[in-house]
NUDREN-420829 format. One record per residue: residue number from 0; x, y, z of N, C-alpha, C in turn. Coordinates in nm, 2 decimals. Example, Ala and Ser with C-alpha at 12.3 -4.5 7.8 and 13.67 -1.06 7.14 Angstrom:
<sites>
resi,n.east,n.north,n.up,ca.east,ca.north,ca.up,c.east,c.north,c.up
0,1.32,-0.57,0.78,1.23,-0.45,0.78,1.32,-0.33,0.78
1,1.28,-0.22,0.71,1.37,-0.11,0.71,1.29,0.00,0.79
</sites>
This chain:
<sites>
resi,n.east,n.north,n.up,ca.east,ca.north,ca.up,c.east,c.north,c.up
0,0.23,3.50,3.31,0.19,3.51,3.17,0.25,3.63,3.10
1,0.24,3.75,3.17,0.29,3.87,3.11,0.44,3.85,3.07
2,0.52,3.80,3.16,0.66,3.78,3.14,0.68,3.69,3.02
3,0.60,3.58,3.01,0.61,3.48,2.90,0.58,3.55,2.77
4,0.48,3.63,2.76,0.44,3.70,2.63,0.56,3.80,2.60
5,0.61,3.87,2.70,0.72,3.96,2.68,0.84,3.89,2.62
6,0.87,3.77,2.67,0.98,3.69,2.62,0.96,3.65,2.48
7,0.84,3.61,2.45,0.80,3.57,2.31,0.82,3.68,2.22
8,0.78,3.80,2.26,0.79,3.92,2.17,0.93,3.96,2.14
9,1.02,3.95,2.25,1.16,3.99,2.23,1.23,3.90,2.13
10,1.20,3.77,2.15,1.27,3.67,2.06,1.21,3.68,1.92
11,1.08,3.69,1.91,1.01,3.70,1.78,1.05,3.82,1.70
12,1.09,3.93,1.77,1.13,4.05,1.70,1.25,4.03,1.61
13,1.33,3.93,1.64,1.45,3.91,1.55,1.41,3.87,1.41
14,1.29,3.82,1.39,1.24,3.78,1.26,1.23,3.90,1.17
15,1.22,4.02,1.22,1.21,4.14,1.14,1.34,4.21,1.12
16,1.45,4.16,1.18,1.58,4.23,1.19,1.69,4.17,1.11
17,1.68,4.04,1.07,1.79,3.97,1.00,1.74,3.93,0.86
18,1.83,3.96,0.76,1.80,3.92,0.62,1.80,3.77,0.61
19,1.72,3.71,0.51,1.72,3.57,0.49,1.79,3.54,0.36
20,1.85,3.41,0.35,1.90,3.37,0.22,1.78,3.35,0.12
21,1.82,3.38,0.00,1.72,3.36,-0.11,1.77,3.27,-0.22
22,1.68,3.22,-0.30,1.72,3.13,-0.40,1.80,3.20,-0.51
23,1.79,3.33,-0.52,1.86,3.41,-0.63,2.00,3.43,-0.60
24,2.05,3.39,-0.48,2.19,3.42,-0.44,2.28,3.34,-0.54
25,2.38,3.41,-0.61,2.46,3.34,-0.70,2.56,3.25,-0.63
26,2.58,3.13,-0.70,2.68,3.04,-0.65,2.82,3.08,-0.69
27,2.91,3.06,-0.60,3.05,3.09,-0.62,3.14,2.97,-0.59
28,3.27,2.98,-0.61,3.36,2.86,-0.58,3.35,2.82,-0.43
29,3.36,2.69,-0.41,3.35,2.64,-0.27,3.46,2.69,-0.19
30,3.57,2.72,-0.25,3.69,2.77,-0.17,3.66,2.89,-0.09
31,3.55,2.96,-0.12,3.52,3.08,-0.05,3.45,3.06,0.08
32,3.42,2.93,0.11,3.35,2.91,0.24,3.42,2.97,0.35
33,3.35,3.04,0.44,3.41,3.12,0.54,3.49,3.03,0.64
34,3.61,3.06,0.67,3.68,2.98,0.77,3.62,2.98,0.91
35,3.65,2.87,0.98,3.59,2.86,1.11,3.67,2.95,1.21
36,3.59,3.02,1.29,3.65,3.12,1.39,3.60,3.09,1.53
37,3.65,3.16,1.63,3.60,3.15,1.76,3.46,3.18,1.78
38,3.40,3.25,1.68,3.26,3.29,1.69,3.16,3.18,1.65
39,3.22,3.08,1.58,3.14,2.96,1.54,3.10,2.87,1.66
40,3.00,2.80,1.64,2.96,2.70,1.74,3.01,2.57,1.69
41,3.10,2.50,1.76,3.16,2.38,1.71,3.16,2.27,1.82
42,3.18,2.15,1.78,3.20,2.04,1.87,3.30,1.95,1.81
43,3.39,1.89,1.89,3.50,1.81,1.85,3.63,1.88,1.86
44,3.73,1.80,1.84,3.87,1.86,1.85,3.89,1.97,1.76
45,3.95,2.08,1.81,3.98,2.19,1.73,4.09,2.15,1.62
46,4.17,2.06,1.65,4.28,2.02,1.55,4.24,1.89,1.48
47,4.11,1.86,1.47,4.07,1.74,1.40,4.11,1.75,1.25
48,4.14,1.64,1.19,4.19,1.65,1.05,4.08,1.69,0.95
49,3.96,1.68,0.99,3.85,1.71,0.90,3.75,1.80,0.97
50,3.71,1.91,0.89,3.60,2.00,0.95,3.48,1.98,0.86
51,3.37,1.96,0.93,3.24,1.95,0.86,3.15,2.07,0.90
52,3.11,2.15,0.81,3.03,2.26,0.83,2.88,2.23,0.79
53,2.79,2.25,0.87,2.65,2.24,0.83,2.58,2.37,0.84
54,2.50,2.40,0.73,2.41,2.52,0.74,2.27,2.46,0.76
55,2.21,2.50,0.87,2.08,2.44,0.90,1.98,2.55,0.96
56,1.86,2.51,0.96,1.75,2.59,1.02,1.67,2.52,1.12
57,1.64,2.58,1.22,1.55,2.52,1.32,1.41,2.51,1.29
58,1.37,2.56,1.17,1.24,2.54,1.11,1.24,2.45,0.99
59,1.35,2.38,0.97,1.36,2.29,0.86,1.34,2.14,0.90
60,1.24,2.07,0.84,1.21,1.94,0.89,1.31,1.84,0.85
61,1.38,1.86,0.74,1.49,1.78,0.70,1.61,1.79,0.79
62,1.63,1.91,0.84,1.74,1.94,0.94,1.70,1.87,1.07
63,1.58,1.87,1.11,1.54,1.81,1.23,1.56,1.65,1.22
64,1.52,1.60,1.10,1.54,1.46,1.08,1.69,1.42,1.09
65,1.77,1.50,1.03,1.92,1.47,1.03,1.97,1.47,1.17
66,1.93,1.57,1.25,1.99,1.59,1.38,1.93,1.48,1.48
67,1.81,1.43,1.45,1.76,1.33,1.54,1.81,1.19,1.50
68,1.82,1.16,1.37,1.85,1.02,1.33,1.99,1.00,1.28
69,2.06,1.10,1.23,2.19,1.08,1.18,2.30,1.13,1.27
70,2.28,1.25,1.33,2.38,1.32,1.41,2.43,1.23,1.53
71,2.34,1.17,1.60,2.39,1.09,1.71,2.50,0.98,1.67
72,2.47,0.91,1.56,2.57,0.81,1.51,2.69,0.88,1.46
73,2.67,0.99,1.38,2.78,1.07,1.33,2.87,1.11,1.43
74,2.82,1.17,1.55,2.89,1.21,1.66,2.98,1.10,1.72
75,2.91,0.99,1.74,2.98,0.87,1.80,3.09,0.82,1.72
76,3.07,0.81,1.59,3.17,0.75,1.50,3.28,0.85,1.46
77,3.25,0.97,1.45,3.34,1.06,1.38,3.39,1.18,1.47
78,3.30,1.23,1.55,3.34,1.35,1.63,3.41,1.30,1.76
79,3.34,1.20,1.83,3.39,1.15,1.96,3.52,1.08,1.94
80,3.55,1.03,1.82,3.68,0.97,1.79,3.79,1.06,1.75
81,3.76,1.19,1.75,3.87,1.28,1.71,3.89,1.31,1.56
82,3.81,1.25,1.48,3.83,1.26,1.33,3.77,1.39,1.27
83,3.67,1.44,1.34,3.59,1.55,1.28,3.56,1.66,1.38
84,3.58,1.78,1.34,3.53,1.90,1.41,3.40,1.94,1.33
85,3.29,1.95,1.41,3.16,1.98,1.34,3.12,2.12,1.37
86,3.08,2.19,1.27,3.04,2.34,1.29,2.90,2.35,1.25
87,2.82,2.41,1.33,2.68,2.44,1.30,2.67,2.59,1.27
88,2.61,2.62,1.15,2.59,2.76,1.11,2.44,2.78,1.08
89,2.38,2.89,1.12,2.24,2.91,1.10,2.21,2.97,0.97
90,2.11,2.91,0.90,2.06,2.96,0.78,1.90,2.96,0.79
91,1.85,3.05,0.87,1.70,3.05,0.89,1.62,3.04,0.77
92,1.51,2.97,0.78,1.42,2.95,0.67,1.28,2.98,0.72
93,1.19,3.00,0.63,1.04,3.02,0.67,0.99,2.91,0.75
94,0.90,2.93,0.85,0.86,3.07,0.89,0.96,3.13,0.98
95,0.99,3.26,0.95,1.10,3.33,1.01,1.07,3.36,1.16
96,0.94,3.37,1.19,0.90,3.39,1.33,0.93,3.27,1.42
97,0.97,3.16,1.36,1.00,3.04,1.43,1.16,3.02,1.42
98,1.21,3.03,1.30,1.36,2.99,1.28,1.45,3.10,1.34
99,1.42,3.22,1.33,1.52,3.32,1.37,1.52,3.34,1.53
100,1.40,3.33,1.59,1.41,3.34,1.74,1.48,3.21,1.80
101,1.46,3.10,1.73,1.53,2.97,1.78,1.67,2.98,1.76
102,1.72,3.04,1.65,1.86,3.06,1.62,1.92,3.15,1.73
103,1.85,3.25,1.77,1.90,3.35,1.87,1.91,3.27,2.01
104,1.80,3.19,2.04,1.80,3.12,2.16,1.93,3.03,2.17
105,1.95,2.95,2.07,2.06,2.86,2.07,2.20,2.94,2.08
106,2.20,3.05,2.01,2.32,3.13,2.01,2.35,3.19,2.15
107,2.24,3.21,2.22,2.26,3.28,2.35,2.28,3.17,2.46
108,2.27,3.05,2.43,2.30,2.95,2.53,2.45,2.95,2.57
109,2.49,2.90,2.68,2.63,2.88,2.72,2.70,2.80,2.60
110,2.81,2.85,2.54,2.86,2.79,2.42,2.88,2.63,2.43
111,2.91,2.58,2.55,2.93,2.44,2.56,2.79,2.37,2.57
112,2.68,2.44,2.58,2.55,2.38,2.57,2.48,2.40,2.44
113,2.55,2.46,2.34,2.48,2.49,2.22,2.42,2.37,2.16
114,2.50,2.26,2.15,2.45,2.14,2.07,2.34,2.07,2.15
115,2.34,2.09,2.29,2.23,2.03,2.37,2.10,2.11,2.33
116,2.11,2.24,2.32,2.00,2.32,2.29,1.95,2.29,2.15
117,2.04,2.28,2.05,2.01,2.25,1.92,1.93,2.12,1.91
118,1.98,2.02,1.98,1.91,1.89,1.98,1.76,1.90,2.04
119,1.74,1.98,2.14,1.61,2.00,2.20,1.52,2.07,2.10
120,1.57,2.17,2.03,1.49,2.25,1.94,1.46,2.16,1.82
121,1.55,2.08,1.76,1.52,2.00,1.66,1.42,1.89,1.69
122,1.43,1.84,1.81,1.34,1.73,1.85,1.20,1.79,1.87
123,1.18,1.91,1.92,1.05,1.97,1.94,0.99,2.04,1.82
124,1.07,2.05,1.72,1.02,2.13,1.60,0.89,2.09,1.54
125,0.87,1.96,1.53,0.75,1.91,1.46,0.62,1.95,1.53
126,0.62,1.96,1.67,0.50,2.01,1.74,0.47,2.15,1.70
127,0.57,2.23,1.68,0.54,2.37,1.65,0.49,2.38,1.50
128,0.54,2.30,1.41,0.50,2.30,1.27,0.36,2.25,1.26
129,0.32,2.17,1.36,0.17,2.13,1.36,0.08,2.23,1.44
130,0.14,2.34,1.48,0.05,2.44,1.54,0.07,2.46,1.69
131,0.18,2.40,1.74,0.20,2.41,1.88,0.26,2.55,1.92
132,0.27,2.57,2.05,0.31,2.69,2.11,0.47,2.71,2.09
133,0.51,2.83,2.05,0.65,2.86,2.04,0.71,2.86,2.19
134,0.64,2.92,2.28,0.69,2.93,2.41,0.70,2.79,2.47
135,0.61,2.70,2.44,0.63,2.56,2.49,0.75,2.50,2.43
136,0.79,2.53,2.30,0.90,2.48,2.23,1.03,2.53,2.29
137,1.03,2.66,2.33,1.15,2.72,2.38,1.18,2.68,2.53
138,1.08,2.65,2.60,1.10,2.63,2.75,1.20,2.52,2.78
139,1.19,2.40,2.72,1.30,2.30,2.74,1.43,2.34,2.69
140,1.43,2.41,2.58,1.56,2.46,2.52,1.63,2.55,2.62
141,1.55,2.64,2.68,1.61,2.73,2.78,1.66,2.66,2.90
142,1.59,2.55,2.94,1.63,2.47,3.05,1.76,2.40,3.02
143,1.79,2.37,2.90,1.92,2.30,2.85,2.03,2.40,2.83
144,2.00,2.53,2.84,2.10,2.63,2.78,2.20,2.67,2.88
145,2.19,2.64,3.01,2.28,2.69,3.11,2.26,2.84,3.14
146,2.15,2.90,3.09,2.11,3.03,3.12,1.97,3.04,3.17
147,1.94,3.15,3.24,1.80,3.18,3.28,1.72,3.23,3.16
148,1.59,3.23,3.17,1.51,3.29,3.06,1.54,3.44,3.05
149,1.56,3.50,3.16,1.59,3.65,3.15,1.72,3.67,3.08
150,1.81,3.59,3.11,1.94,3.60,3.04,1.93,3.58,2.89
151,1.86,3.48,2.85,1.84,3.45,2.71,1.76,3.56,2.64
152,1.66,3.61,2.71,1.59,3.73,2.65,1.67,3.85,2.63
153,1.76,3.88,2.73,1.84,4.00,2.72,1.95,3.98,2.61
154,2.00,3.86,2.60,2.10,3.83,2.50,2.04,3.84,2.36
155,1.92,3.78,2.34,1.86,3.76,2.21,1.83,3.90,2.15
156,1.81,4.00,2.23,1.78,4.14,2.19,1.90,4.22,2.15
157,2.02,4.17,2.16,2.14,4.24,2.14,2.18,4.24,1.99
158,2.24,4.36,1.95,2.29,4.36,1.81,2.39,4.26,1.78
159,2.47,4.22,1.88,2.58,4.12,1.86,2.52,3.98,1.82
160,2.41,3.94,1.87,2.35,3.81,1.83,2.29,3.82,1.69
161,2.23,3.94,1.66,2.18,3.95,1.52,2.29,3.95,1.43
162,2.41,4.02,1.46,2.52,4.02,1.38,2.58,3.87,1.36
163,2.59,3.80,1.46,2.64,3.66,1.45,2.55,3.58,1.36
164,2.42,3.59,1.37,2.33,3.51,1.28,2.35,3.56,1.13
165,2.36,3.69,1.12,2.38,3.75,0.98,2.51,3.70,0.92
166,2.62,3.69,1.00,2.74,3.63,0.95,2.72,3.49,0.90
167,2.65,3.41,0.97,2.62,3.28,0.92,2.55,3.28,0.78
168,2.45,3.37,0.78,2.37,3.38,0.66,2.46,3.43,0.54
169,2.54,3.53,0.56,2.63,3.58,0.46,2.73,3.48,0.42
170,2.78,3.40,0.51,2.87,3.30,0.47,2.81,3.19,0.38
171,2.68,3.17,0.41,2.60,3.07,0.32,2.58,3.14,0.18
172,2.55,3.27,0.18,2.53,3.33,0.05,2.66,3.32,-0.03
173,2.78,3.34,0.04,2.90,3.34,-0.04,2.93,3.21,-0.11
174,2.87,3.10,-0.07,2.90,2.98,-0.14,2.77,2.93,-0.21
175,2.67,3.02,-0.23,2.56,2.98,-0.30,2.46,2.88,-0.23
176,2.47,2.87,-0.10,2.38,2.78,-0.03,2.24,2.85,-0.02
177,2.14,2.77,-0.06,2.00,2.83,-0.05,1.91,2.73,-0.01
178,1.95,2.62,0.05,1.87,2.52,0.11,1.93,2.45,0.23
179,1.85,2.39,0.31,1.90,2.33,0.44,1.85,2.19,0.45
180,1.93,2.10,0.51,2.07,2.12,0.55,2.16,2.11,0.44
181,2.27,2.19,0.44,2.38,2.18,0.34,2.51,2.16,0.41
182,2.59,2.08,0.36,2.72,2.03,0.43,2.84,2.06,0.34
183,2.95,2.10,0.41,3.08,2.11,0.35,3.18,2.03,0.43
184,3.26,1.95,0.36,3.37,1.87,0.42,3.50,1.93,0.38
185,3.57,1.98,0.47,3.70,2.06,0.44,3.68,2.15,0.32
186,3.57,2.22,0.32,3.55,2.33,0.23,3.48,2.29,0.10
187,3.45,2.15,0.08,3.39,2.10,-0.04,3.25,2.06,-0.01
188,3.16,2.11,-0.09,3.01,2.08,-0.07,2.99,1.93,-0.09
189,2.91,1.87,0.00,2.87,1.73,-0.02,2.72,1.72,-0.03
190,2.67,1.67,-0.14,2.53,1.67,-0.16,2.46,1.55,-0.09
191,2.53,1.45,-0.07,2.47,1.33,0.00,2.48,1.35,0.15
192,2.38,1.38,0.21,2.38,1.41,0.36,2.35,1.29,0.44
193,2.35,1.17,0.38,2.33,1.05,0.46,2.46,1.02,0.54
194,2.46,0.94,0.64,2.57,0.91,0.71,2.68,0.84,0.62
195,2.64,0.75,0.53,2.73,0.69,0.44,2.80,0.79,0.35
196,2.71,0.88,0.29,2.77,0.98,0.20,2.86,1.07,0.26
197,2.84,1.12,0.39,2.93,1.20,0.46,3.06,1.13,0.50
198,3.04,1.00,0.53,3.17,0.92,0.57,3.25,0.91,0.45
199,3.20,0.88,0.33,3.28,0.87,0.21,3.36,1.00,0.19
200,3.29,1.11,0.20,3.36,1.24,0.18,3.46,1.27,0.28
201,3.44,1.23,0.41,3.53,1.25,0.51,3.66,1.16,0.49
202,3.64,1.04,0.45,3.75,0.95,0.42,3.84,1.00,0.31
203,3.77,1.06,0.21,3.84,1.12,0.09,3.92,1.24,0.14
204,3.86,1.32,0.23,3.94,1.44,0.28,4.06,1.39,0.37
205,4.04,1.29,0.44,4.15,1.23,0.53,4.27,1.18,0.44
206,4.23,1.12,0.32,4.33,1.06,0.23,4.41,1.17,0.16
207,4.35,1.29,0.15,4.42,1.40,0.09,4.52,1.47,0.18
208,4.52,1.44,0.30,4.61,1.51,0.39,4.75,1.46,0.38
</sites>
């Protein structure tokens, strides 16, 4: 139990260390959306003709719904077929003591396990929002991470992880994103986050190439 409480405190401490996006952030041209780099968490072909960037929070119930009910079909139709490279960027939302430690946990997973961990966190989110234990939420995510709990704890406490999350937040600020989930298709914001809406935007992006 002592080790579990210590792990909880290490992860929860991130909530006090990273700035959050605010509604007062001014909107700017979509062309300023930060380019994808090796620091991003991505899935799909690196040379896919279309890049879809999502800004999401592990404490956002709309994000959880999208990842549970839309993403599996989106992945099958568009990512697995080589048409789309998908990028997940963190934009933590209240409650910060939930969203920021979860962002750190996912960030500290083996890179190839990131989306497995994200799926587990999104699937278990509702129980936490109903008053469940954070530690119970993190346990299956750690199990999916390819890391031990000790490795996750040590990684989550590093300045590099805080900096990576802050870069995501700052890139959201740069394009005026203040809600989650928000999507960009080849740098253009898409307000219709349904599967059909995103497919329309992706087809239009493909036609422009």
